[in-house]
C-alpha positions in Angstrom: 0.0 0.0 0.0 1.5 3.4 -1.1 0.9 6.8 0.6 1.2 9.9 -1.2 2.3 11.7 1.9 5.8 13.1 2.4 5.9 14.0 6.1 6.8 11.6 8.9 6.3 11.5 12.7 9.5 13.4 13.2 7.5 16.4 12.0 5.2 16.0 14.9 8.1 15.7 17.3 9.8 18.8 15.8 13.0 16.5 15.5 15.0 15.1 12.8 15.6 11.5 12.9 19.0 11.4 14.5 21.0 8.1 14.1 24.2 6.8 15.4 27.2 7.0 12.9 26.7 3.4 12.1 23.1 3.9 11.1 21.9 5.4 7.8 19.6 8.5 8.1 16.0 8.6 6.9 15.0 11.3 4.5 14.0 14.6 6.1 10.6 15.3 7.3 8.4 18.1 6.0 5.6 19.9 8.1 2.8 21.8 6.5 1.4 24.9 8.4 -2.1 25.8 7.6 -4.9 27.5 9.3 -7.7 25.2 10.7 -10.2 26.7 8.3 -7.8 25.7 5.4 -7.4 22.2 7.1 -11.1 21.7 7.5 -11.7 22.7 3.7 -8.8 20.4 2.5 -9.9 17.5 4.7 -13.6 17.8 3.5 -12.5 17.8 -0.1 -10.1 14.8 0.3 -12.4 12.2 1.6 -10.2 11.6 4.7 -11.9 9.8 7.6 -11.9 11.5 11.1 -10.8 9.1 13.6 -10.4 11.1 16.9 -11.2 14.5 17.9 -10.3 16.6 21.1 -11.0 20.1 22.0 -9.4 20.1 25.5 -6.4 19.6 27.8 -4.6 16.6 26.5 -1.5 14.6 27.0 0.5 13.3 24.1 3.5 10.8 23.8 5.5 10.3 20.5 8.3 8.0 19.5 10.1 7.2 16.2 13.2 5.5 15.0 14.8 4.3 11.8 16.5 0.9 11.5 18.1 1.5 8.1 15.1 -0.1 6.1 11.9 1.1 8.0 10.8 4.0 9.9 8.9 3.1 13.1 6.5 5.3 15.2 3.9 5.2 17.8 1.7 7.8 19.5 -0.8 8.0 22.2 -3.1 11.0 22.9 -5.1 11.3 26.1 -7.7 13.9 26.3 -9.9 15.3 29.2 -12.9 16.5 27.4 -15.6 18.0 29.6 -17.1 15.0 31.7 -15.1 12.4 29.8 -11.5 11.0 29.5 -10.7 9.4 26.2 -7.5 8.2 24.6 -6.3 7.0 21.2 -3.4 4.8 20.1 -1.5 4.7 16.8 1.5 3.0 15.6 3.2 1.5 12.5 6.2 1.1 10.3 6.8 2.2 6.7 9.5 2.7 4.0 10.5 6.4 4.3 11.4 6.6 0.6 8.3 4.9 -1.1 5.7 5.5 1.9 4.5 1.9 1.6 3.4 0.7 5.0 4.7 -2.4 6.5 2.1 -2.5 9.3 0.0 -0.3 11.4 -2.6 -0.2 14.1 -4.9 2.6 15.3 -7.9 3.2 17.4 -9.6 4.3 20.6 -8.3 2.4 23.7 -9.6 2.4 27.4 -8.5 5.8 29.1 -7.5 3.6 31.9 -4.7 2.1 30.0 -3.0 5.5 29.9 -1.4 6.4 33.2 1.3 8.7 34.6 1.5 12.0 36.5 1.3 15.4 34.6 3.9 15.7 31.9 6.7 14.2 33.9 5.8 10.5 33.0 3.3 8.7 30.8 2.7 5.1 30.1 0.3 3.3 27.7 -0.1 -0.4 28.6 -3.0 -2.3 26.5 -3.7 -5.1 24.3 -4.8 -4.2 20.9 -6.0 -7.6 20.1 -8.8 -7.4 22.7 -10.0 -4.0 21.9 -13.2 -3.9 19.6 -13.0 -1.7 16.8 -9.1 -1.3 16.8 -8.0 -1.3 13.3 -5.1 -3.6 12.4 -3.1 -3.9 9.0 -0.6 -6.6 8.7 -0.5 -6.8 12.6 -2.4 -9.4 14.6 -2.5 -7.2 17.5 -1.3 -7.8 21.0 0.5 -6.2 24.0 1.5 -2.7 23.8 3.7 -1.2 26.6 5.4 2.2 26.1 6.6 4.2 29.0 8.0 8.0 28.6 10.0 9.7 31.1 11.0 13.5 30.9 14.5 14.3 30.3 15.3 16.7 33.3 15.6 20.3 32.4 14.2 19.9 29.0 11.0 21.8 28.1 9.5 24.4 25.8 6.3 26.4 25.3 4.9 27.0 21.9 1.8 28.1 20.0 1.5 25.5 17.4 -0.4 25.1 14.0 0.4 21.8 12.3 -0.8 19.5 9.6 1.3 16.5 9.8 1.1 13.1 7.9 2.7 9.6 8.4 1.3 6.6 6.9 -1.6 6.0 7.4 -2.5 8.8 9.8 -2.8 12.5 9.5 -2.7 14.8 12.5 -3.9 18.4 12.6 -4.0 20.8 15.5 -3.8 24.3 16.8 -3.3 25.5 20.3 -0.9 26.2 23.2 1.6 23.3 23.8 4.2 22.5 26.6 6.6 19.9 25.6 9.4 17.8 27.0 12.2 15.7 25.5 11.9 12.2 26.9 13.4 8.9 27.2 11.2 5.8 26.1 11.3 2.0 26.6 9.0 -0.9 25.9 7.5 -2.4 22.9 4.6 -2.6 20.5 3.6 -5.0 17.8 6.5 -7.3 18.8 9.1 -4.6 18.3 11.3 -3.7 21.1 12.0 0.2 21.4 15.8 0.7 20.8 17.9 3.0 23.0 18.3 5.4 19.9 14.5 6.1 19.8 13.5 9.8 19.4 10.8 10.5 22.1 8.9 13.5 23.4 5.9 14.3 25.4 3.4 17.3 25.2 0.6 18.7 27.3 -1.6 20.9 25.3 -4.6 23.2 25.5 -5.7 22.6 21.9 -7.9 21.6 19.1 -6.5 18.4 17.6 -7.8 15.6 15.2 -6.5 12.3 13.8 -7.5 11.3 10.4 -7.1 8.2 8.2 -5.6 9.2 5.0 -7.4 8.0 1.7 -6.7 4.5 0.6 -6.7 2.8 3.9 
């Protein structure tokens, strides 16, 4: 399956895919910056499918790495909408030159599967094979356990406006963000997160949406 996108999860992180000297480097990511009105018009015309929406305080964790052949990524967003608490998990791997997906999974998960205190630490621990409605492609589903911990002394505050794509997901958002560089450990879809992983956490007061790109 081929994707027509050219931006990766690294664009969401605001980081390049930094590798050790022995490892090749994935192609540079590109981020599009659009107004939400333009995003809404574009998405309405494109036939993209809305997967998840939040208009409130949220916590997000992102990871990505490149193994010389495939780019791997995972993200979780936990939102505290008025009167409810919801969470969405996405992960996958794809060829960064052709954008052909190797596998991916995405869907709402029980909010209780996301734990942690504030922005200092975040953990998602779930079993995607046991969640009704969780979409899987070339992946049988199974245990996911990813833990983020803040890198001491790191942090930034930004106003963001982003339109980021990585197969098969599209993330759009606008709002105020507090971010932290992080370390991450654990595994998903049978893949152990390496020490070279790029990781970050965010706490946002924002409008954000996750879409499924056309063709998936």
